[in-house]
C-alpha positions as CSV (number, residue, x, y, z in Angstrom):
1,X,-73.0,24.4,-17.1
2,X,-71.9,20.8,-16.7
3,X,-69.3,20.3,-13.8
4,X,-65.7,20.2,-14.5
5,X,-65.2,16.6,-14.8
6,X,-68.0,16.4,-17.5
7,X,-66.2,19.3,-20.0
8,X,-62.7,18.6,-19.4
9,X,-61.6,17.7,-23.0
10,X,-57.9,18.5,-23.2
11,X,-55.4,15.9,-21.0
12,X,-53.8,19.1,-18.2
13,X,-50.5,19.5,-20.1
14,X,-52.0,20.1,-23.1
15,X,-54.8,22.5,-21.8
16,X,-51.9,24.3,-19.6
17,X,-49.8,24.8,-22.9
18,X,-53.0,25.7,-24.8
19,X,-53.7,28.7,-22.5
20,X,-50.5,29.9,-22.5
21,X,-50.5,29.9,-26.4
22,X,-53.7,31.9,-26.5
23,X,-51.8,34.7,-23.5
24,X,-48.5,34.8,-24.8
25,X,-48.2,33.7,-28.9
26,X,-50.3,36.2,-30.6
27,X,-50.1,39.3,-27.9
28,X,-52.7,41.9,-27.7
29,X,-50.5,44.3,-29.3
30,X,-49.3,42.7,-32.4
31,X,-53.1,42.0,-33.3
32,X,-53.9,45.7,-33.1
33,X,-50.9,46.8,-35.0
34,X,-51.4,44.0,-37.8
35,X,-55.2,44.6,-37.9
36,X,-54.1,48.3,-38.0
37,X,-51.7,47.8,-41.0
38,X,-53.7,45.2,-42.9
39,X,-56.9,48.0,-43.0
40,X,-55.0,51.0,-43.8
41,X,-53.8,48.3,-47.1
42,X,-50.5,48.2,-45.9
43,X,-50.0,44.3,-46.0
44,X,-46.1,43.9,-45.5
45,X,-46.5,46.2,-42.7
46,X,-49.2,43.9,-41.2
47,X,-47.0,40.8,-41.5
48,X,-44.0,42.6,-40.0
49,X,-46.0,43.7,-37.2
50,X,-47.0,39.7,-36.7
51,X,-43.6,38.5,-37.0
52,X,-43.8,37.1,-40.5
53,X,-40.8,37.5,-42.7
54,X,-42.1,38.2,-46.7
55,X,-39.3,36.6,-48.8
56,X,-40.4,37.0,-52.0
57,X,-40.7,39.9,-54.8
58,X,-43.9,40.6,-56.3
59,X,-42.2,42.0,-59.5
60,X,-40.3,38.8,-60.1
61,X,-43.1,37.0,-59.8
62,X,-45.1,39.3,-62.6
63,X,-42.4,38.6,-64.8
64,X,-42.1,34.6,-64.3
65,X,-45.8,33.7,-64.2
66,X,-47.9,36.6,-65.2
67,X,-49.7,39.6,-64.2
68,X,-52.9,37.7,-63.8
69,X,-51.3,35.9,-61.2
70,X,-49.7,38.4,-59.2
71,X,-52.8,40.5,-59.3
72,X,-54.7,37.3,-57.6
73,X,-51.8,37.2,-55.5
74,X,-51.8,40.9,-54.6
75,X,-55.8,40.8,-53.3
76,X,-55.0,37.6,-51.3
77,X,-52.4,39.3,-49.6
78,X,-54.2,42.7,-48.8
79,X,-56.7,40.6,-47.2
80,X,-53.9,38.1,-45.3
81,X,-54.6,38.9,-41.7
82,X,-50.9,37.0,-40.4
83,X,-51.8,37.7,-36.7
84,X,-54.9,35.1,-37.3
85,X,-52.7,33.0,-39.5
86,X,-50.2,32.6,-36.0
87,X,-53.2,31.9,-33.7
88,X,-53.9,28.8,-35.8
89,X,-50.8,27.8,-36.9
90,X,-49.8,24.0,-35.5
91,X,-48.1,23.9,-31.8
92,X,-45.6,21.7,-29.9
93,X,-47.7,21.6,-26.5
94,X,-46.8,18.6,-24.9
95,X,-45.5,20.9,-22.4
96,X,-44.5,23.8,-24.4
97,X,-46.1,26.8,-26.3
98,X,-44.4,27.1,-29.6
99,X,-44.9,26.6,-33.2
100,X,-44.1,23.4,-34.4
101,X,-41.0,23.1,-36.3
102,X,-40.1,22.4,-39.8
103,X,-44.0,22.8,-40.6
104,X,-45.4,23.9,-44.3
105,X,-48.4,25.8,-44.5
106,X,-50.0,26.1,-47.8
107,X,-52.6,29.0,-48.2
108,X,-53.3,29.1,-52.2
109,X,-52.8,28.0,-55.7
110,X,-53.1,30.7,-58.4
111,X,-53.2,28.9,-61.7
112,X,-54.1,25.4,-62.6
113,X,-51.8,23.0,-63.4
114,X,-51.0,22.4,-67.4
115,X,-51.3,18.5,-68.1
116,X,-47.6,18.4,-69.0
117,X,-46.1,19.3,-65.6
118,X,-45.4,17.4,-62.8
119,X,-45.2,17.8,-58.8
120,X,-43.3,20.8,-57.8
121,X,-43.8,22.7,-60.9
122,X,-46.2,25.0,-59.5
123,X,-46.0,27.6,-56.6
124,X,-47.8,28.0,-54.0
125,X,-48.6,31.1,-51.4
126,X,-47.1,29.0,-48.1
127,X,-45.3,29.7,-44.4
128,X,-42.9,27.9,-43.2
129,X,-41.8,27.5,-39.3
130,X,-38.5,27.4,-37.7
131,X,-36.3,24.6,-36.7
132,X,-35.8,24.9,-33.5
133,X,-38.7,24.2,-30.8
134,X,-37.1,27.2,-29.1
135,X,-35.7,29.2,-31.3
136,X,-37.1,32.6,-32.8
137,X,-41.1,32.5,-33.6
138,X,-40.9,34.2,-36.7
139,X,-42.5,32.6,-39.8
140,X,-41.7,32.8,-43.2
141,X,-44.1,34.1,-45.7
142,X,-43.1,32.3,-49.4
143,X,-44.2,31.6,-52.9
144,X,-42.5,28.9,-54.5
145,X,-43.0,25.5,-55.2
146,X,-43.2,23.1,-52.1
147,X,-40.8,20.5,-51.4
148,X,-42.9,17.5,-50.5
149,X,-45.2,18.1,-52.9
150,X,-45.6,14.3,-53.9
151,X,-48.0,14.9,-56.4
152,X,-49.8,17.5,-58.2
153,X,-51.3,19.6,-54.8
154,X,-50.4,16.2,-52.8
155,X,-48.3,16.7,-49.9
156,X,-46.8,15.1,-47.2
157,X,-47.2,14.5,-43.5
158,X,-45.4,17.7,-42.5
159,X,-47.2,20.4,-44.6
160,X,-50.4,21.7,-44.0
161,X,-53.1,22.3,-46.5
162,X,-55.5,25.3,-45.8
163,X,-56.1,26.2,-49.4
164,X,-60.0,25.3,-48.7
165,X,-59.5,26.8,-45.1
166,X,-59.2,30.4,-45.8
167,X,-61.1,31.1,-42.5
168,X,-58.0,30.6,-40.8
169,X,-56.0,33.3,-42.8
170,X,-57.9,35.6,-44.8
171,X,-60.2,38.5,-42.9
172,X,-63.1,37.7,-45.9
173,X,-63.8,34.5,-44.5
174,X,-63.2,34.3,-41.3
175,X,-66.8,34.2,-40.0
176,X,-66.7,30.9,-41.8
177,X,-64.9,29.6,-38.6
178,X,-68.4,28.9,-36.7
179,X,-69.4,26.3,-39.1
180,X,-66.2,24.8,-39.8
181,X,-66.2,24.3,-36.0
182,X,-69.3,22.7,-36.3
183,X,-71.5,25.3,-35.1
184,X,-74.8,26.7,-36.9
185,X,-76.1,30.0,-37.9
186,X,-76.9,31.1,-35.2
187,X,-74.0,30.1,-32.3
188,X,-71.3,27.4,-31.8
189,X,-71.3,24.3,-29.7
190,X,-71.9,24.1,-26.0
191,X,-72.5,28.1,-26.3
192,X,-75.3,30.8,-26.8
193,X,-74.2,33.8,-29.3
194,X,-73.3,36.1,-26.7
195,X,-70.7,33.5,-25.3
196,X,-72.6,32.1,-22.3
197,X,-71.9,28.4,-21.7
198,X,-75.3,26.0,-22.2
199,X,-76.0,24.1,-18.9
200,X,-76.4,20.3,-19.0
201,X,-80.5,20.7,-19.6
202,X,-79.7,22.3,-22.7
203,X,-76.9,20.0,-24.5
204,X,-78.6,17.2,-26.4
205,X,-79.3,13.6,-25.1
206,X,-80.1,11.7,-28.3
207,X,-79.7,11.9,-32.1
208,X,-80.8,15.5,-33.4
209,X,-81.9,16.0,-36.7
210,X,-80.0,16.7,-39.6
211,X,-81.0,20.5,-39.6
212,X,-79.1,20.9,-36.0
213,X,-75.7,20.8,-36.8
214,X,-74.6,22.2,-33.5
215,X,-76.5,19.9,-31.8
216,X,-74.5,16.9,-33.6
217,X,-71.7,18.1,-33.0
218,X,-72.4,18.6,-29.1
219,X,-73.6,15.0,-28.9
220,X,-70.5,13.4,-30.6
221,X,-68.6,15.2,-28.6
222,X,-70.0,14.2,-24.8
223,X,-70.4,10.9,-26.8
224,X,-66.8,11.3,-27.0
225,X,-66.2,12.0,-23.6
226,X,-68.8,9.8,-22.0
227,X,-68.4,6.6,-23.9
228,X,-65.3,6.4,-26.2
229,X,-64.0,7.3,-29.7
230,X,-66.4,4.3,-31.5
231,X,-69.4,5.3,-30.1
232,X,-68.6,9.0,-31.4
233,X,-67.8,7.7,-34.7
234,X,-71.4,5.7,-34.5
235,X,-73.5,9.1,-33.2
236,X,-71.9,10.6,-36.1
237,X,-73.0,8.1,-38.7
238,X,-69.3,7.1,-39.5
239,X,-68.0,3.6,-39.9
240,X,-65.4,2.3,-38.2
241,X,-63.1,-0.2,-38.9
242,X,-60.4,-0.9,-36.1
243,X,-58.9,-3.5,-38.0
244,X,-55.0,-3.1,-37.5
245,X,-52.7,-3.2,-40.4
246,X,-51.3,-6.5,-40.9
247,X,-47.6,-5.4,-39.6
248,X,-44.9,-7.0,-37.1
249,X,-45.6,-6.1,-33.4
250,X,-42.9,-3.4,-33.0
251,X,-44.9,-1.5,-35.9
252,X,-48.7,-2.7,-34.9
253,X,-50.3,0.1,-33.3
254,X,-53.8,-0.3,-31.4
255,X,-56.2,1.7,-33.5
256,X,-58.9,2.2,-30.7
257,X,-55.9,3.6,-28.4
258,X,-55.0,5.7,-31.8
259,X,-58.3,7.3,-31.9
260,X,-59.0,8.2,-28.1
261,X,-55.5,10.1,-28.2
262,X,-57.0,12.3,-31.1
263,X,-58.8,15.5,-30.6
264,X,-61.4,14.3,-33.5
265,X,-64.2,16.7,-34.4
266,X,-66.3,13.6,-35.5
267,X,-69.3,15.6,-36.8
268,X,-67.2,17.9,-39.4
269,X,-64.9,14.9,-40.9
270,X,-67.5,13.9,-43.4
271,X,-68.4,17.6,-44.7
272,X,-64.5,18.9,-44.7
273,X,-64.2,15.4,-46.6
274,X,-67.0,16.3,-49.1
275,X,-65.2,19.8,-49.5
276,X,-61.7,19.1,-50.8
277,X,-63.6,16.1,-52.9
278,X,-65.9,18.4,-54.3
279,X,-62.3,20.8,-55.0
280,X,-60.6,18.0,-57.0
281,X,-58.3,17.4,-54.1
282,X,-58.7,13.7,-53.8
283,X,-61.0,10.8,-53.1
284,X,-59.5,9.7,-49.8
285,X,-58.0,11.8,-47.1
286,X,-55.1,10.7,-44.1
287,X,-54.7,11.5,-41.0
288,X,-51.4,11.4,-39.2
289,X,-52.1,9.1,-36.2
290,X,-48.9,7.0,-35.5
291,X,-45.4,7.0,-37.2
292,X,-46.3,4.0,-39.2
293,X,-49.9,3.9,-39.2
294,X,-52.4,6.5,-40.4
295,X,-56.1,6.9,-40.5
296,X,-57.8,6.7,-43.7
297,X,-61.3,8.8,-44.6
298,X,-62.9,7.1,-47.2
299,X,-66.1,8.1,-48.9
300,X,-69.3,4.9,-49.2
301,X,-72.3,5.2,-50.0
302,X,-73.0,8.1,-51.6
303,X,-72.7,10.9,-48.5
304,X,-71.2,8.0,-46.0
305,X,-67.5,7.9,-44.6
306,X,-65.7,4.7,-43.5
307,X,-62.7,5.4,-41.3
308,X,-59.9,2.8,-41.0
309,X,-56.4,2.3,-40.6
310,X,-53.4,1.7,-43.1
311,X,-49.9,1.2,-42.8
312,X,-47.7,3.8,-45.3
313,X,-47.4,1.3,-48.1
314,X,-51.1,1.9,-48.4
315,X,-51.0,5.4,-47.6
316,X,-48.5,6.4,-50.3
317,X,-49.6,9.0,-52.8
318,X,-53.0,9.9,-51.1
319,X,-53.3,13.7,-49.6
320,X,-53.4,14.6,-45.8
321,X,-56.5,16.4,-44.3
322,X,-55.3,19.4,-42.5
323,X,-54.9,19.0,-38.7
324,X,-57.0,22.1,-38.1
325,X,-59.7,20.6,-40.4
326,X,-60.0,17.1,-38.6
327,X,-59.5,18.3,-34.8
328,X,-61.9,20.4,-32.5
329,X,-61.1,23.9,-32.4
330,X,-58.7,24.3,-29.1
331,X,-60.7,27.8,-28.5
332,X,-63.6,26.3,-27.4
333,X,-61.7,23.3,-25.5
334,X,-60.0,26.3,-23.5
335,X,-63.5,27.7,-23.3
336,X,-65.4,24.7,-21.9
337,X,-62.4,23.8,-19.6
338,X,-62.5,27.7,-18.2
339,X,-59.0,28.2,-19.4
340,X,-59.9,31.6,-21.7
341,X,-62.7,34.0,-21.5
342,X,-64.5,34.5,-25.0
343,X,-62.9,38.0,-24.1
344,X,-59.6,37.3,-24.5
345,X,-60.2,35.5,-28.3
346,X,-58.4,37.0,-30.8
347,X,-61.2,39.9,-32.1
348,X,-61.8,37.6,-35.4
349,X,-62.4,34.5,-34.1
350,X,-64.5,35.9,-31.2
351,X,-66.5,37.7,-33.6
352,X,-67.1,34.2,-35.5
353,X,-67.9,32.1,-32.7
354,X,-70.4,34.5,-30.2
355,X,-71.8,37.1,-33.0
356,X,-73.8,38.1,-30.1
357,X,-71.0,39.4,-27.8
358,X,-70.3,42.8,-28.0
359,X,-66.9,44.0,-26.2
360,X,-66.3,47.6,-26.1
361,X,-64.1,48.8,-28.4
362,X,-60.1,48.9,-27.8
363,X,-60.8,45.9,-25.2
364,X,-60.9,42.4,-25.6
365,X,-58.0,40.2,-26.7
366,X,-55.0,38.6,-25.0
367,X,-54.5,40.2,-21.8
368,X,-51.6,42.7,-21.5
369,X,-49.0,42.1,-18.7
370,X,-49.9,43.8,-15.4
371,X,-47.6,45.0,-12.6
372,X,-47.0,42.1,-10.3
373,X,-48.0,41.4,-7.3
374,X,-46.3,41.1,-4.0
375,X,-45.8,37.3,-2.7
376,X,-46.1,36.5,0.9
377,X,-43.3,34.4,1.9
378,X,-42.4,32.9,5.4
379,X,-39.4,34.0,7.1
380,X,-38.1,33.5,10.3
381,X,-41.8,32.3,11.6
382,X,-43.5,35.1,10.1
383,X,-45.1,36.2,6.7
384,X,-43.2,38.6,4.6
385,X,-44.3,40.4,1.1
386,X,-41.7,39.9,-1.7
387,X,-42.0,42.5,-4.5
388,X,-40.5,44.5,-7.3
389,X,-39.6,47.9,-7.2
390,X,-38.4,49.8,-10.5
391,X,-35.0,49.7,-11.0
392,X,-34.4,47.2,-8.3
393,X,-33.7,43.9,-7.1
394,X,-36.5,42.3,-5.1
395,X,-38.1,44.3,-1.9
396,X,-37.9,42.7,1.1
397,X,-39.1,44.0,4.7
398,X,-35.2,43.6,5.9
399,X,-32.4,45.8,6.4
400,X,-29.2,46.2,4.7
401,X,-27.4,45.1,8.3
402,X,-29.6,41.8,7.9
403,X,-29.0,41.7,3.9
404,X,-25.2,41.9,4.9
405,X,-25.3,39.0,7.7
406,X,-26.8,37.0,4.8
407,X,-24.3,37.8,2.2
408,X,-21.8,36.9,4.5
409,X,-23.4,33.7,5.7
410,X,-24.0,32.5,1.9
411,X,-20.1,33.3,1.4
412,X,-19.0,30.8,4.0
413,X,-21.6,28.2,2.8
414,X,-24.1,28.5,5.3
415,X,-27.6,27.8,4.1
416,X,-29.9,30.9,3.5
417,X,-34.0,31.1,4.1
418,X,-37.0,32.6,3.7
419,X,-36.9,36.2,2.0
420,X,-33.1,35.6,1.2
421,X,-33.6,32.2,-0.2
422,X,-36.0,33.3,-2.8
423,X,-33.9,36.3,-3.7
424,X,-31.4,34.0,-4.4
425,X,-33.1,31.3,-6.1
426,X,-35.0,34.4,-8.5
427,X,-30.8,35.4,-9.3
428,X,-29.6,31.8,-9.8
429,X,-32.6,29.8,-11.4
430,X,-31.7,27.0,-8.7
431,X,-34.2,26.6,-6.1
432,X,-37.8,26.7,-5.5
433,X,-39.7,29.9,-5.4
434,X,-43.3,30.4,-4.5
435,X,-46.4,29.9,-7.0
436,X,-47.2,32.9,-6.9
437,X,-43.8,34.4,-8.0
438,X,-42.9,31.5,-10.2
439,X,-45.5,32.5,-12.5
440,X,-44.2,35.3,-12.7
441,X,-41.2,34.3,-14.2
442,X,-42.9,32.0,-16.2
443,X,-44.7,34.7,-17.5
444,X,-41.7,37.0,-18.4
445,X,-39.3,34.2,-20.3
446,X,-43.0,33.2,-21.9
447,X,-43.1,36.5,-23.4
448,X,-39.8,36.4,-24.4
449,X,-40.3,33.1,-26.2
450,X,-42.7,34.5,-28.3
451,X,-41.1,37.3,-29.5
452,X,-42.9,39.7,-27.4
453,X,-40.5,42.7,-27.2
454,X,-43.2,45.0,-25.6
455,X,-44.7,42.7,-22.9
456,X,-41.3,42.1,-22.0
457,X,-40.6,45.6,-21.4
458,X,-43.8,46.4,-19.8
459,X,-43.2,44.0,-16.7
460,X,-39.5,45.6,-16.7
461,X,-41.1,49.4,-16.4
462,X,-43.4,47.1,-13.7
463,X,-40.7,46.4,-11.4
464,X,-39.2,42.9,-12.5
465,X,-35.9,42.4,-11.6
466,X,-34.3,42.2,-14.9
467,X,-31.4,39.7,-13.0
468,X,-33.7,36.9,-13.2
469,X,-32.6,33.4,-14.4
470,X,-35.5,30.4,-15.5
471,X,-34.8,27.3,-14.0
472,X,-32.5,26.5,-17.0
473,X,-30.0,29.0,-15.9
474,X,-30.6,31.6,-18.7
475,X,-30.8,35.1,-18.2
476,X,-32.9,37.6,-20.2
477,X,-29.6,38.1,-22.6
478,X,-29.7,34.3,-23.3
479,X,-32.9,34.9,-25.1
480,X,-32.2,38.0,-27.1
481,X,-32.0,36.3,-30.0
482,X,-36.3,35.8,-29.9
483,X,-36.6,39.3,-29.0
484,X,-35.4,43.3,-30.6
485,X,-32.1,43.3,-28.8
486,X,-31.2,46.9,-30.3
487,X,-33.9,47.7,-27.3
488,X,-33.3,45.5,-24.8
489,X,-29.8,44.7,-24.6
490,X,-28.4,48.5,-23.6
491,X,-31.1,48.3,-20.6
492,X,-29.9,44.7,-19.8
493,X,-26.8,45.8,-19.3
494,X,-27.6,48.8,-17.5
495,X,-29.7,46.7,-14.9
496,X,-26.2,44.8,-14.1
497,X,-27.1,41.6,-16.2
498,X,-23.9,39.6,-16.5
499,X,-22.7,39.7,-20.2
500,X,-20.4,36.2,-19.1
501,X,-23.5,34.4,-17.4
502,X,-23.7,30.6,-17.7
503,X,-26.7,28.4,-18.4
504,X,-27.1,24.9,-17.2
505,X,-25.7,23.8,-20.4
506,X,-22.8,26.2,-19.9
507,X,-23.5,28.5,-22.5
508,X,-23.3,32.1,-22.3
509,X,-25.4,34.7,-23.9
510,X,-23.1,35.0,-27.2
511,X,-23.0,31.2,-27.4
512,X,-26.8,30.8,-27.0
513,X,-27.2,33.7,-30.1
514,X,-24.7,31.4,-32.3
515,X,-26.5,28.2,-31.1
516,X,-30.1,29.4,-31.5
517,X,-30.0,31.0,-34.7
518,X,-29.8,34.6,-33.2
519,X,-29.2,37.2,-36.1
520,X,-25.8,38.6,-36.9
521,X,-26.7,42.0,-36.0
522,X,-27.1,40.6,-32.4
523,X,-23.8,38.8,-32.7
524,X,-22.2,41.4,-33.5
525,X,-23.7,43.9,-30.7
526,X,-22.7,41.1,-28.0
527,X,-19.2,41.3,-29.5
528,X,-18.9,44.9,-29.0
529,X,-20.2,44.8,-25.8
530,X,-17.2,43.1,-24.5
531,X,-18.7,39.2,-24.5
532,X,-15.7,36.9,-24.2
533,X,-15.0,34.8,-27.3
534,X,-12.9,32.1,-25.8
535,X,-16.0,30.2,-24.3
536,X,-16.9,26.9,-24.9
537,X,-20.1,25.0,-23.4
538,X,-20.5,21.3,-21.8
539,X,-19.8,19.4,-25.0
540,X,-16.4,21.9,-25.4
541,X,-17.8,23.4,-28.6
542,X,-16.2,26.8,-29.4
543,X,-17.9,29.7,-30.8
544,X,-16.0,28.9,-34.3
545,X,-17.4,25.3,-34.3
546,X,-21.3,26.1,-33.9
547,X,-20.6,28.7,-37.2
548,X,-19.2,25.8,-39.0
549,X,-21.6,23.0,-37.7
550,X,-24.6,25.5,-38.7
551,X,-23.0,26.8,-41.9
552,X,-23.4,30.5,-41.2
553,X,-21.4,32.2,-43.4
554,X,-23.1,35.7,-42.3
555,X,-20.8,34.5,-38.8
556,X,-17.4,34.5,-40.8
557,X,-16.2,37.4,-39.0
558,X,-16.9,35.7,-35.8
559,X,-14.9,32.5,-36.6
560,X,-12.1,34.1,-38.0
561,X,-11.5,36.1,-34.7
562,X,-11.9,32.8,-32.3
563,X,-9.4,31.1,-34.4
564,X,-6.9,33.9,-34.8
565,X,-7.4,35.1,-30.7
566,X,-8.0,31.5,-29.4
567,X,-6.0,29.0,-31.9
568,X,-7.1,25.1,-30.5
569,X,-10.0,26.1,-28.4
570,X,-12.8,23.5,-28.4
571,X,-13.0,19.8,-29.1
572,X,-10.6,18.5,-31.5
573,X,-12.6,15.5,-32.1
574,X,-15.7,17.1,-33.5
575,X,-13.3,18.8,-36.1
576,X,-12.1,15.7,-37.3
577,X,-15.8,13.9,-37.2
578,X,-16.9,17.2,-39.4
579,X,-14.1,16.5,-41.6
580,X,-14.8,12.8,-42.3
581,X,-18.7,13.7,-42.5
582,X,-17.0,15.6,-45.9
583,X,-18.7,18.9,-43.9
584,X,-16.3,22.2,-44.5
585,X,-17.2,25.9,-43.9
586,X,-19.3,27.2,-46.5
587,X,-18.5,30.6,-47.7
588,X,-22.1,31.4,-49.9
589,X,-25.3,31.6,-48.2
590,X,-27.5,28.8,-47.4
591,X,-30.7,30.6,-47.4
592,X,-31.3,30.9,-51.3
593,X,-35.0,31.1,-52.6
594,X,-35.8,28.2,-54.6
595,X,-36.7,29.7,-58.0
596,X,-40.2,31.0,-58.5
597,X,-40.7,27.9,-61.2
């Protein structure tokens, strides 16, 4: 295997984010349950297991679109692997692991468009992601028109067109992934068929023949790493025009800098463009590279390809090539970088990339949480072990008398150190934790962020102290909008987690539930548990003002109670500003589906 410097192909923050995505975003239990339901013919159960909300009705589709459309849709739904879909969805990264917000991913269309029909006249099977980066990671599966369809089958930059990428979501096509990421019939780039990495002596140093697509992919990736993007395009046989669009300086972007920042799979650009053209999607395709500058992929000279930069005006009306089709496969980058093992991949991805790798039944996939190991802490000139015990706080080798003295010292403003400083930081979120303990806290909150209720419960069962706070001061009660509150709320309250705890933005768990799109059932449960209603955050907004801000008629009961029991609470200027904007309370649900047709 080549040296780490040779193989590193992701920036450190993105590599770290990708590792967390693969470990936490699609946990093993989710894959197992969704697969079991899918293979049993229960596509709705598979979607439920993968936190996918189905927001359409098949009988209504049959009525509006005909039995043939409903039958074709039903056939696709039976083979939809929602856990695999979630695995491949675009992410925020840049320090986050959550889904890219307000994205639409089009999966399929089931009938040709009549000549008289224009854009937005045909429904598509598609998913949409949520509006908040740190909000619930549920996705919605829809069958309706797509809002930013600009022309027939031409979508805006916030929509990914996966109609010709069924290997990312359809269980019947997953074996295509190896070819679509640049591999060949027998292996994936940089690896043997059993997942063993290739050494430097087995990697290409010169242009391979046309019958070896894997070596061609390897050569372009290595060239990009060693010599830069222009050399990689040349190695892939792609013409490159680096002339920037004629725009003022503040609109102008350096094309070479744009290219260097994209994880392009150069060897796959021309085949993917050819596939799209053959299907009638378009003749030229865009890649969003900058807020006003795009890469244009333009076929020339038969099977050749020209890549150049264009501005927004020239890009108008042209289709975008989905990110999943032009970028390097993140899984292969992580495998090359040592951030993940082949056995930890999604089983369908692993089987496609490494057909000779054999994993025992019941094993493989993202790892489940394990009991946290004790952590060594320097305390009073000695090394002590700090760990967890079921149902209790951090376990430390100190007597009750020592604990009482430290509490008294802290009450009088004294500074605590060693084991007691670690205990204080764990419960407050303020201060520094040992690296290993910080990682354990991070795993707990990352699993919560991705809706992994079983994972959070497993860590609590293993002894992790439920009274933990993250660096933002949030408790586990603050993230219940991401989890199954019916299971966790009673347990957290019994463990002594403060129902009125304030995070760094002065938000209580109830305030966070309302602000971060928590369900009506969660809000009702927190109110029933005794959560205070007379609370505001650092912006002095009240709960009633939040209900108005987010136009949530489902929480009208909360608004009415706050206004009746605590009149005048909240920032007066905010209500006045909302009145000036013409934004009033809504009594009608704002989440009604668009018509199917």
